[in-house]
TORVEXKE-216363 format. One line per 2 residues: their letters; for each residue x, z, y of C-alpha. Coordinates in steps of 0.02 Angstrom, whole numbers. Layout:
residues N
a) X:Z:Y; ...
end
This chain:
residues 961
mp) -2814:2100:-1771; -2746:2272:-1814
ep) -2651:2390:-1700; -2465:2347:-1737
sr) -2398:2525:-1804; -2264:2618:-1728
sd) -2125:2544:-1838; -2189:2374:-1798
rf) -2165:2393:-1614; -1984:2477:-1649
hr) -1922:2339:-1753; -2003:2213:-1646
qi) -1892:2293:-1500; -1736:2275:-1602
id) -1778:2080:-1633; -1804:2054:-1465
sl) -1657:2128:-1387; -1525:2030:-1520
de) -1404:1894:-1444; -1445:1781:-1594
vv) -1602:1695:-1617; -1717:1746:-1739
fq) -1843:1620:-1807; -1963:1587:-1957
ld) -2038:1417:-2011; -2185:1373:-2108
tq) -2168:1258:-2253; -2185:1099:-2162
gv) -2047:1162:-2042; -2136:1211:-1889
wt) -2097:1351:-1788; -2203:1488:-1802
fl) -2089:1652:-1727; -1929:1646:-1617
np) -1870:1785:-1506; -1816:1784:-1330
aw) -1635:1724:-1366; -1700:1557:-1386
ta) -1723:1538:-1199; -1554:1583:-1173
lt) -1498:1452:-1326; -1611:1308:-1265
gy) -1675:1342:-1093; -1849:1347:-1176
rp) -1970:1499:-1201; -2026:1541:-1352
de) -2204:1496:-1326; -2160:1317:-1276
sv) -2072:1287:-1451; -2187:1385:-1574
gh) -2315:1249:-1658; -2180:1115:-1642
sf) -2056:1040:-1799; -1903:1120:-1783
ld) -1809:951:-1797; -1866:913:-1614
sv) -1736:1042:-1567; -1588:971:-1678
hp) -1485:825:-1615; -1514:646:-1695
kd) -1370:628:-1785; -1378:813:-1871
re) -1560:796:-1899; -1554:727:-2087
eh) -1427:883:-2144; -1560:980:-2062
qk) -1701:930:-2172; -1588:925:-2336
lf) -1549:1113:-2297; -1749:1135:-2257
qe) -1800:1065:-2419; -1659:1146:-2525
vl) -1730:1325:-2466; -1893:1297:-2515
kq) -1852:1203:-2678; -1738:1305:-2772
pp) -1719:1450:-2645; -1546:1533:-2647
ar) -1501:1719:-2563; -1463:1614:-2388
qr) -1380:1456:-2335; -1264:1414:-2190
le) -1273:1240:-2088; -1172:1205:-1919
gr) -1265:1079:-1809; -1297:1014:-1621
yl) -1446:1076:-1536; -1501:1011:-1381
sr) -1552:1104:-1227; -1705:1066:-1099
eg) -1556:980:-985; -1523:876:-1133
ae) -1351:963:-1162; -1276:984:-1318
rw) -1253:1164:-1408; -1168:1208:-1574
ve) -1264:1306:-1694; -1224:1406:-1830
mv) -1401:1418:-1934; -1414:1543:-2079
ar) -1592:1514:-2192; -1667:1598:-2329
pl) -1839:1594:-2396; -1984:1681:-2337
rg) -2091:1764:-2470; -2274:1825:-2479
ed) -2335:1982:-2558; -2364:1874:-2734
gs) -2184:1822:-2716; -2223:1643:-2666
vq) -2116:1546:-2549; -2202:1562:-2365
gv) -2077:1483:-2268; -1901:1509:-2197
cg) -1833:1616:-2095; -1655:1660:-2018
tl) -1548:1664:-1874; -1465:1540:-1752
td) -1291:1596:-1683; -1214:1491:-1515
vs) -1048:1441:-1593; -1007:1304:-1457
er) -855:1387:-1384; -776:1409:-1547
rr) -821:1235:-1609; -753:1168:-1436
th) -583:1256:-1482; -575:1187:-1638
da) -594:1023:-1596; -479:1023:-1466
ls) -345:1081:-1577; -386:954:-1691
qr) -376:819:-1550; -215:884:-1507
er) -134:878:-1672; -210:698:-1701
yl) -130:653:-1531; 35:733:-1565
ga) 46:656:-1744; 10:477:-1679
lv) 169:509:-1538; 278:566:-1678
em) 246:404:-1773; 250:296:-1618
qq) 428:383:-1563; 498:359:-1732
rl) 428:150:-1734; 507:127:-1583
lv) 656:201:-1646; 683:73:-1792
aq) 616:-77:-1695; 717:-231:-1700
qg) 794:-293:-1532; 673:-391:-1431
ee) 591:-375:-1288; 405:-339:-1374
sy) 453:-225:-1488; 314:-101:-1424
kg) 169:-199:-1512; 170:-100:-1662
vl) 164:48:-1590; -26:24:-1502
gp) -111:53:-1676; -73:245:-1704
ig) -101:293:-1528; -273:188:-1546
qa) -329:277:-1699; -285:452:-1642
tg) -389:413:-1466; -533:341:-1537
as) -508:196:-1422; -604:26:-1445
rv) -448:-69:-1373; -269:-27:-1330
yv) -151:-148:-1236; -6:-184:-1133
fi) 6:-294:-970; 174:-316:-902
lh) 200:-379:-715; 304:-503:-638
re) 303:-602:-480; 294:-790:-463
ea) 411:-902:-345; 319:-856:-196
gk) 331:-665:-208; 144:-635:-279
vl) 131:-512:-409; 52:-567:-566
ms) 7:-464:-733; 2:-541:-921
qr) -53:-455:-1075; 94:-433:-1188
ae) 10:-320:-1331; -159:-258:-1405
wc) -234:-166:-1550; -413:-171:-1576
ah) -526:-68:-1681; -630:-121:-1820
gi) -767:-243:-1753; -693:-248:-1566
sp) -638:-435:-1502; -474:-452:-1466
ei) -424:-542:-1299; -231:-570:-1322
dn) -272:-747:-1328; -395:-753:-1186
ps) -291:-857:-1055; -369:-781:-901
lq) -273:-624:-946; -124:-719:-919
nl) -24:-730:-741; -182:-650:-660
pm) -150:-628:-484; -163:-422:-430
ep) -204:-456:-257; -342:-445:-194
gf) -448:-409:-346; -329:-273:-430
sr) -243:-214:-260; -318:-52:-282
wl) -242:-31:-451; -75:-87:-388
er) -64:43:-253; -104:171:-364
ls) -15:117:-500; 136:91:-398
qg) 119:264:-351; 124:343:-531
dk) -64:381:-518; -192:312:-659
im) -340:223:-648; -499:302:-761
gl) -675:304:-773; -834:224:-809
vk) -852:33:-779; -1007:62:-702
dl) -930:163:-562; -786:42:-517
pe) -778:-91:-380; -850:-245:-406
ve) -719:-364:-430; -649:-240:-568
rt) -797:-210:-647; -852:-425:-660
ll) -683:-430:-767; -728:-275:-883
dr) -888:-327:-902; -852:-490:-997
qk) -755:-390:-1105; -901:-276:-1146
vl) -789:-122:-1079; -887:48:-1035
sl) -761:158:-989; -568:146:-971
lv) -401:247:-925; -256:147:-865
lp) -69:223:-855; 87:142:-756
lr) 236:86:-857; 380:129:-753
vn) 574:81:-759; 680:166:-630
ea) 545:219:-521; 473:44:-512
lv) 308:-15:-588; 335:-146:-717
gf) 171:-146:-810; 32:-17:-882
ig) -44:25:-1045; -228:20:-1056
fd) -378:106:-1155; -541:50:-1167
nc) -703:129:-1257; -820:-18:-1291
ve) -943:78:-1365; -983:230:-1284
ar) -961:266:-1078; -842:420:-1132
pw) -753:488:-998; -572:549:-1019
tq) -509:734:-1044; -370:806:-950
le) -297:846:-1111; -313:667:-1156
vd) -255:610:-1009; -87:719:-1035
ll) -49:674:-1207; -68:468:-1177
sa) 38:514:-1025; 179:558:-1152
aa) 160:400:-1230; 162:294:-1081
ga) 330:385:-1045; 397:325:-1235
is) 347:160:-1191; 431:156:-1013
le) 588:209:-1092; 595:78:-1226
le) 561:-57:-1078; 707:17:-989
hr) 821:7:-1136; 778:-175:-1161
qf) 787:-216:-1009; 955:-125:-994
es) 1023:-237:-1159; 963:-393:-1063
al) 1064:-336:-914; 1196:-308:-1015
re) 1230:-485:-1104; 1183:-563:-941
re) 1331:-465:-854; 1459:-504:-1016
tr) 1440:-682:-961; 1454:-672:-791
yr) 1599:-557:-807; 1692:-682:-925
ql) 1658:-826:-803; 1720:-748:-651
ae) 1867:-627:-718; 1999:-788:-751
na) 1961:-853:-553; 1999:-681:-465
sd) 2149:-627:-388; 2131:-464:-447
iq) 2164:-392:-633; 2001:-353:-727
yr) 2009:-279:-893; 1896:-196:-1029
yr) 1973:-56:-1129; 1876:14:-1276
le) 1873:216:-1287; 1826:217:-1484
np) 1963:213:-1617; 2043:109:-1635
rs) 2082:98:-1444; 2137:-71:-1379
fl) 2116:-191:-1222; 1966:-288:-1259
fv) 1987:-413:-1104; 2135:-430:-978
sr) 2100:-571:-846; 2264:-698:-843
vv) 2328:-628:-670; 2409:-496:-741
sd) 2547:-587:-791; 2591:-608:-613
rl) 2551:-442:-550; 2639:-342:-681
gy) 2756:-471:-811; 2666:-448:-955
tp) 2534:-578:-1033; 2363:-540:-1100
ee) 2394:-556:-1264; 2561:-424:-1244
hy) 2408:-304:-1209; 2295:-346:-1334
ad) 2460:-315:-1465; 2506:-123:-1393
pe) 2357:-26:-1311; 2469:78:-1254
lw) 2573:-20:-1125; 2499:42:-989
hk) 2523:215:-1043; 2727:175:-1066
rv) 2745:78:-895; 2635:208:-780
hp) 2729:303:-660; 2761:477:-753
gd) 2670:569:-604; 2514:447:-627
lp) 2508:463:-819; 2374:600:-822
al) 2286:499:-674; 2277:345:-794
tq) 2231:465:-949; 2063:519:-849
ll) 2042:330:-802; 2033:274:-972
en) 1971:402:-1089; 1851:482:-942
pq) 1775:354:-833; 1636:452:-790
sv) 1726:570:-682; 1800:432:-575
sn) 1670:296:-584; 1658:175:-438
kp) 1778:288:-354; 1973:207:-311
vv) 2110:264:-417; 2275:216:-367
lr) 2412:218:-506; 2601:149:-474
ft) 2671:22:-621; 2839:-28:-656
cr) 2850:-215:-697; 2944:-307:-813
dg) 3064:-342:-686; 3091:-151:-620
rt) 2995:-157:-469; 2866:-37:-450
rw) 2681:-103:-390; 2523:4:-327
le) 2363:-46:-421; 2202:19:-350
ht) 2093:46:-500; 1900:43:-487
va) 1811:86:-645; 1640:79:-729
pv) 1607:140:-907; 1488:51:-1019
ln) 1367:155:-1105; 1292:124:-1275
gn) 1105:160:-1308; 1132:357:-1336
gr) 1208:365:-1167; 1375:387:-1233
av) 1548:282:-1135; 1617:162:-1275
sv) 1733:69:-1160; 1765:47:-976
eg) 1770:-100:-872; 1892:-99:-727
ia) 1974:-202:-580; 2160:-172:-526
rd) 2176:-246:-349; 2375:-257:-314
it) 2399:-143:-143; 2587:-127:-146
dr) 2623:-220:35; 2476:-94:111
re) 2556:58:15; 2735:14:84
ve) 2670:15:262; 2567:179:232
ea) 2718:253:166; 2809:234:327
lk) 2680:296:429; 2633:456:316
ms) 2771:569:407; 2721:542:557
ea) 2515:560:507; 2560:713:419
sf) 2621:803:569; 2485:735:673
ri) 2363:814:531; 2446:986:522
ll) 2412:983:719; 2234:950:709
eg) 2202:1086:576; 2290:1193:679
vt) 2171:1180:800; 2040:1284:814
da) 1917:1157:915; 1824:1036:828
aa) 1905:858:802; 1891:687:741
iq) 1983:534:739; 1888:375:767
rd) 1922:202:723; 1797:46:785
gr) 1683:194:817; 1676:277:641
iv) 1755:436:591; 1941:413:477
ya) 1981:595:495; 1884:764:530
nm) 1973:930:534; 1880:1074:449
al) 1822:1133:629; 1720:985:654
vt) 1639:992:475; 1585:1167:493
tl) 1533:1146:658; 1419:975:596
gf) 1347:1082:446; 1458:986:325
dr) 1556:1046:159; 1704:934:160
pd) 1786:810:286; 1770:670:159
ql) 1580:681:186; 1593:632:385
vg) 1734:499:361; 1657:332:373
ra) 1517:392:495; 1498:343:671
lm) 1519:530:777; 1391:464:895
rf) 1269:467:760; 1295:662:784
ve) 1269:645:988; 1082:667:1050
dd) 1116:650:1240; 981:580:1380
le) 1105:520:1498; 982:517:1642
ev) 958:701:1623; 1141:757:1595
pg) 1255:724:1756; 1416:668:1717
pp) 1517:523:1667; 1457:382:1538
pd) 1497:413:1362; 1616:262:1366
ps) 1700:251:1520; 1857:170:1478
gi) 1766:38:1359; 1841:81:1215
kg) 1735:114:1073; 1711:283:1016
mi) 1765:365:1168; 1648:517:1212
tg) 1678:626:1356; 1580:768:1456
er) 1441:886:1387; 1346:838:1265
rl) 1220:890:1112; 1274:886:925
vr) 1153:867:808; 1200:978:645
rd) 1180:906:473; 1028:1025:463
gk) 938:956:622; 1008:1103:734
tr) 1095:1063:907; 1242:1134:980
va) 1304:1095:1144; 1505:1048:1152
el) 1612:992:1308; 1701:848:1215
vs) 1875:744:1276; 1908:585:1206
lp) 2087:501:1214; 2160:343:1128
ll) 2302:339:1025; 2390:260:868
fd) 2341:313:705; 2396:237:523
ga) 2465:96:630; 2309:34:707
pa) 2219:89:892; 2109:242:868
vv) 2014:375:969; 2037:555:957
si) 1905:688:1007; 1916:858:1032
ar) 1755:953:1058; 1732:1135:1102
dv) 1583:1236:1060; 1494:1304:1236
te) 1333:1347:1143; 1316:1516:1171
qr) 1390:1516:1333; 1246:1378:1395
ql) 1113:1482:1287; 1167:1642:1383
qa) 1181:1542:1557; 994:1484:1529
rl) 934:1670:1488; 1026:1719:1646
tl) 942:1580:1735; 771:1636:1664
ad) 798:1816:1694; 847:1771:1883
rl) 714:1655:1902; 586:1804:1844
as) 657:1930:1947; 633:1816:2095
vg) 449:1789:2077; 438:1975:2052
tl) 524:2016:2207; 410:1874:2283
aa) 253:1957:2201; 182:2070:2338
gi) 230:1958:2470; 134:1811:2387
ah) -16:1927:2352; -22:1956:2526
ei) -12:1782:2586; -159:1725:2470
nn) -261:1882:2526; -236:1851:2699
pl) -322:1671:2698; -447:1722:2582
af) -505:1875:2692; -542:1768:2830
vi) -607:1628:2724; -745:1749:2652
sn) -771:1845:2801; -792:1679:2898
ls) -936:1598:2770; -1020:1784:2769
fl) -1030:1778:2947; -1097:1597:2968
se) -1237:1639:2825; -1311:1792:2906
em) -1310:1694:3092; -1399:1541:3019
rr) -1525:1665:2927; -1557:1764:3104
sq) -1549:1605:3205; -1678:1536:3080
ls) -1793:1692:3082; -1765:1697:3280
le) -1830:1533:3298; -1980:1547:3180
gt) -2031:1709:3288; -2020:1624:3444
qs) -2126:1477:3407; -2247:1570:3296
sn) -2275:1700:3446; -2279:1586:3594
pt) -2285:1402:3527; -2331:1320:3705
sg) -2192:1420:3795; -2062:1334:3905
ng) -1923:1406:3817; -1897:1257:3701
pk) -1735:1190:3789; -1662:1373:3819
lr) -1687:1375:3627; -1594:1214:3608
qr) -1439:1252:3724; -1442:1425:3609
ae) -1434:1317:3462; -1300:1207:3515
ld) -1201:1344:3567; -1219:1417:3385
la) -1171:1260:3305; -1025:1262:3402
ew) -958:1419:3350; -1023:1390:3163
qe) -910:1248:3162; -768:1334:3212
vl) -785:1478:3090; -796:1331:2965
se) -621:1270:3044; -554:1419:3009
ay) -633:1434:2837; -561:1268:2776
eg) -391:1322:2867; -373:1472:2758
ae) -421:1383:2609; -305:1257:2618
rv) -176:1389:2655; -218:1466:2484
rq) -206:1275:2410; -19:1255:2469
iv) 39:1441:2409; -38:1391:2222
rq) 48:1236:2227; 219:1291:2266
lk) 195:1418:2135; 141:1294:2003
tf) 306:1191:2057; 403:1351:2046
sr) 356:1426:1883; 381:1294:1755
pd) 550:1334:1685; 542:1205:1541
ee) 527:1053:1651; 724:1007:1676
rl) 686:807:1722; 795:732:1883
sp) 681:628:2002; 701:599:2186
vd) 657:759:2293; 631:782:2466
ih) 735:912:2525; 624:978:2679
qv) 484:985:2565; 595:1098:2459
ld) 636:1222:2586; 445:1219:2672
sv) 402:1281:2499; 527:1407:2499
vm) 490:1472:2664; 302:1483:2618
ma) 333:1590:2465; 476:1714:2548
an) 365:1717:2715; 336:1904:2675
ei) 532:1942:2666; 567:1843:2826
rh) 426:1895:2954; 483:2089:2955
ra) 672:2034:2994; 709:1892:3075
ql) 633:1724:3143; 635:1576:3073
hr) 704:1417:3137; 714:1242:3058
dy) 840:1119:3121; 804:958:3003
as) 873:785:3041; 828:633:2953
vp) 896:653:2774; 889:531:2612
mv) 818:615:2467; 935:686:2316
ma) 902:653:2141; 879:828:2077
ne) 749:961:1999; 629:1012:2120
gr) 587:1189:2017; 786:1205:2012
lc) 773:1164:2199; 677:1304:2243
qv) 741:1430:2153; 918:1391:2227
fl) 845:1394:2418; 734:1535:2371
nl) 869:1639:2306; 978:1603:2481
vv) 838:1631:2592; 798:1779:2516
na) 964:1843:2517; 985:1796:2705
aq) 815:1903:2720; 875:2062:2639
ai) 1048:2055:2737; 937:2090:2898
pe) 862:2263:2922; 685:2267:2956
gd) 605:2318:3124; 693:2199:3254
aq) 644:2040:3189; 635:1980:3375
rh) 820:1988:3397; 878:1916:3211
si) 843:1737:3144; 869:1637:2984
rl) 900:1460:3021; 887:1310:2898
vt) 992:1140:2938; 1000:997:2866
rr) 1121:859:2908; 1180:679:2821
ld) 1367:704:2798; 1414:514:2760
vg) 1332:388:2628; 1296:466:2472
rv) 1290:663:2524; 1167:771:2601
li) 1214:942:2676; 1091:1095:2676
ev) 1131:1268:2777; 1045:1425:2765
qd) 1099:1533:2914; 1073:1721:2944
sg) 1121:1839:3077; 1137:1994:2959
sg) 1255:2109:2911; 1389:1996:2816
ip) 1494:1993:2671; 1661:2089:2677
re) 1825:1962:2665; 1874:2050:2503
al) 1711:2006:2414; 1672:1839:2488
gr) 1786:1747:2342; 1692:1840:2205
if) 1514:1820:2262; 1482:1668:2139
dp) 1559:1763:1993; 1432:1830:1862
ff) 1352:2018:1893; 1446:2037:2053
tt) 1340:2089:2189; 1357:2192:2367
kp) 1166:2256:2346; 1121:2429:2310
vg) 1100:2486:2143; 918:2431:2074
vg) 912:2293:2226; 1011:2161:2131
tg) 1074:2090:1973; 1237:1995:2029
lg) 1158:1845:1936; 1064:1741:2054
ls) 1210:1681:2166; 1305:1632:1992
ic) 1162:1536:1947; 1140:1433:2114
hg) 1324:1394:2080; 1289:1343:1905
ii) 1136:1222:1966; 1202:1146:2119
tn) 1372:1103:2012; 1272:1034:1881
lg) 1195:907:1990; 1353:860:2056
ge) 1358:972:2210; 1439:1099:2273
is) 1413:1257:2376; 1509:1382:2477
ad) 1490:1530:2605; 1575:1577:2762
se) 1530:1754:2821; 1587:1865:2963
mg) 1535:2068:2964; 1410:2119:3081
kg) 1364:1926:3141; 1294:1847:2979
st) 1342:1729:2858; 1308:1542:2814
fr) 1291:1454:2643; 1336:1279:2625
vi) 1252:1157:2492; 1309:994:2483
lp) 1218:872:2345; 1216:695:2314
sl) 1095:585:2388; 998:427:2348
ep) 1010:296:2480; 875:220:2587
rt) 830:87:2478; 814:166:2328
rt) 717:308:2415; 535:357:2340
ra) 435:496:2360; 340:574:2210
ht) 169:577:2330; 153:422:2435
al) 59:445:2594; -95:374:2585
pa) -132:245:2708; -233:278:2879
aq) -413:203:2872; -425:56:2957
pt) -587:13:3043; -696:-103:2933
tq) -852:-125:2883; -888:-14:2733
rk) -976:-61:2575; -1088:22:2479
gr) -1005:50:2298; -1055:129:2120
vl) -929:267:2068; -942:342:1899
vv) -884:538:1922; -810:597:1755
dd) -786:788:1737; -851:950:1615
ep) -874:1064:1745; -1052:1043:1825
gv) -997:1096:2004; -863:962:2012
gk) -996:849:1984; -1106:903:2123
vl) -947:934:2259; -904:737:2216
rr) -1063:678:2258; -1088:779:2414
il) -913:710:2476; -966:521:2423
ke) -1147:525:2483; -1126:353:2562
he) -1106:268:2383; -1193:292:2233
ve) -1117:414:2127; -1168:436:1929
va) -1106:583:1853; -1037:601:1667
sg) -1026:784:1617; -873:720:1465
gr) -763:582:1417; -879:521:1282
qa) -1030:500:1385; -933:406:1519
le) -857:305:1376; -1016:248:1312
rl) -1082:226:1474; -933:98:1533
qr) -955:13:1362; -1129:-11:1411
ep) -1092:-96:1577; -928:-124:1605
df) -933:-214:1771; -1059:-103:1857
fd) -948:32:1927; -827:13:2077
av) -728:165:2038; -718:306:1918
lc) -651:482:1972; -606:549:1800
dv) -539:737:1771; -376:721:1658
mm) -411:872:1551; -594:878:1456
pd) -633:957:1286; -722:828:1211
lg) -616:674:1264; -482:696:1373
gk) -444:567:1513; -273:497:1440
dl) -402:454:1280; -537:384:1393
ye) -409:273:1484; -335:195:1337
av) -500:157:1238; -563:67:1406
rk) -398:-32:1426; -412:-89:1241
tq) -595:-132:1238; -620:-175:1414
sg) -440:-241:1480; -435:-234:1680
le) -565:-91:1698; -439:52:1689
rr) -349:-14:1846; -512:65:1946
fi) -487:238:1869; -440:380:2006
fv) -376:534:1911; -423:722:1968
sg) -349:849:1907; -333:1071:1927
ga) -163:1053:1856; -94:952:1718
ft) -49:1100:1605; 21:1019:1450
tn) 184:920:1443; 83:756:1378
ar) -30:763:1511; 99:763:1665
ef) 193:631:1554; 45:527:1556
le) 5:548:1745; 183:506:1795
ai) 179:346:1679; 22:255:1758
pn) 2:171:1921; -168:232:1945
pk) -202:351:2114; -205:545:2087
le) -284:684:2165; -272:867:2153
kp) -416:1011:2151; -466:1079:2284
fn) -510:894:2363; -415:815:2518
ep) -589:758:2564; -521:612:2683
al) -404:552:2559; -525:549:2425
rq) -652:442:2520; -492:325:2579
iv) -452:289:2402; -630:265:2342
qd) -679:145:2471; -519:65:2443
lv) -574:20:2268; -751:-14:2321
sr) -698:-133:2447; -619:-260:2308
gp) -779:-239:2208; -774:-265:2005
ss) -728:-444:2024; -566:-390:2080
r) -534:-372:1891
end
């Protein structure tokens, strides 16, 4: 074969670089050449297609046209021929291609085949098809709207509009189903209209499609269509119960859209494809949704007409028997009364016939001052629809009557008011009483409007008047937005947490007194001090409530309280560090010493035995070992004591460092004072001797953290009033006494420098201090005063210069019968025959599991490394374990969730849980531990208490559940 020339190679490079496919066919229609663009078009390499008929690559529906074009080019070859058709890719996808073909001639001029180009025009074709489809749909929508507008009155006028939309979509069947309810309330659907393409069997007469229950078979349809969603897809992919019904109708794919009237589902329109399983495009869904909306509007219109006719019938039946005047007035010319009930003769002295004869009768007899209101009532009823309008009329006998009108416009199909229906109630007697009270009421209103504080008048617990200050405070625009509402609705308080009188001390509904949180319209809260008083308003008993906004004041107090707490923590930081470091120092030293001594003794003993195994030194070595053991036990005891001191200090810090908890609970005042002493020890030890003079006193209802803040402030102040360096001469004394039933006295006494007499009356004022600049802020005692008074207590001070000061705090106490401690002491262990039990330890910290296994070595202990592992173990053998030691905070499944899961699936097993925690640091965890009755222990463990609790559960055995 001759070598291609340079020119041939150049031309071949050009052909191979083209984006269009360049082809050659022989006279039999077989590919003889394809450039590389063929691969981009079809996915086949040229060598895979060359030698095959070109018709194999053409869509079956377009092969006839392509064969005809090929034959025409061969027989009478023109310059060239063009044809668009679909080609198939390797994946079976369709690509629209424009073929340009011309004859391929040999050197003698004879036709040797066909050559030309193939250009991918799929995108252009899709755009053209989409535009054509959109125009077809829009044309169908316009025709449907026109038919609906000219449809005759009837509840099924939409039947004639399904044809145009069905033809435009190419659907096989279009139908409308209407929903209704049977007497039992079950939702049924019935087919009401249908259009079918040629050759498709209709289903309109199918009895199984009438009164068909939607539940349970079509519950999915009911739920989604009620939400305004669509049902769309291939039938083969639908649930079996839906597929069974649709397969009988030979439906391959469908689209169902909801029909809604006044936001409620009343039916649906469906489009079936029975020829091919064709999916619906988003464009088709959007356009058909417009068609569904048009039919929904038609249904709404028909529903309105039916309701109007029914209303007309009921109206005339009731009107003649009512005590109020009922009327209908025509707004279109000629204006006239269409109906007036007979009671008008008794009220105004003019018969209905006189009204029919004179449309201007009311305009003539209304009070001149009310003529504009009457004109608005009869000519623009939309502006006062359903709003009472009171008008004065002059009767035939000359008396003036007050009639309260309530009207509603009657609209035509275009939404324009054509008449007005109204009811006129005679309120003359009521208005005469109101007029008599009007002057006194007006004066009272002027008074309340002049008050800068928010004010409301309530009757039967509901607001009948609100001044603008209250409207603004609650975030409303007008007073009428509050009238009729309950003021208590805007009050949000937990009375157990807010000391003060109950909200209704007098028994009168609506009485609110004391400090309360008011909830604004936007959900924000304001703190207010409310005062309520009973009074007469509009001639009836009522309650006036005045609220003074103290939000900013309380926020300032909260900030000052927090600032003081932070200042206290800062003051104590060095001392607390010292207190923690001291026990830690001898804990570490003692443990190091013990380790070294044990190693040395071991080496010494081994050396002695190896050098002289037969010597008589055995008794001496044992005696030495016993002495060493006693010393080691002493070292361990000191180490344990130091660690316990660290644990107590950390516990006090945890109690003191929770500023967000304000819950009130029974508090042991001695425990609070001991905690304060521990935290302030470094401030005290260099200045004075501490003395405790505790009497037997009941618990107080308070917040432990707040009381710690108060007494820590008082103790630190007492210490700072004493100079350093002479601790043996000075003292600080803590005294507790029970004053009488219901009150406890706590005194903090010091022998310091004292407070000047002229300053003693101001020590509880904010920002007043006798300390040097930089030592105090002047807020501590003010905040203490606020905390104690909010708890219903008292705080005072006595002082004498050079002799010291005494601060006295009086708090309400709980009676002994109600006294309960937050942590009940464990009962002393009684000698008994201990039973070996099975214990499950649940903790994500491996070291904790090892510690608990050693502590509880007398029992069978199994360890789970997380909540999920424990849950699986308990589900396998729920009656296996006597006790479950469970951590609260775990990453995979927390103690609370494990407890709830066990309680639901193995009821009773949850009573064998013992919760251990290193600190329930979330509000949710703390509330959970407070709510459950199970034992709780804190880390590090109190080993005797732990063993006793476990032994108690083990002694009961699993059968106790």
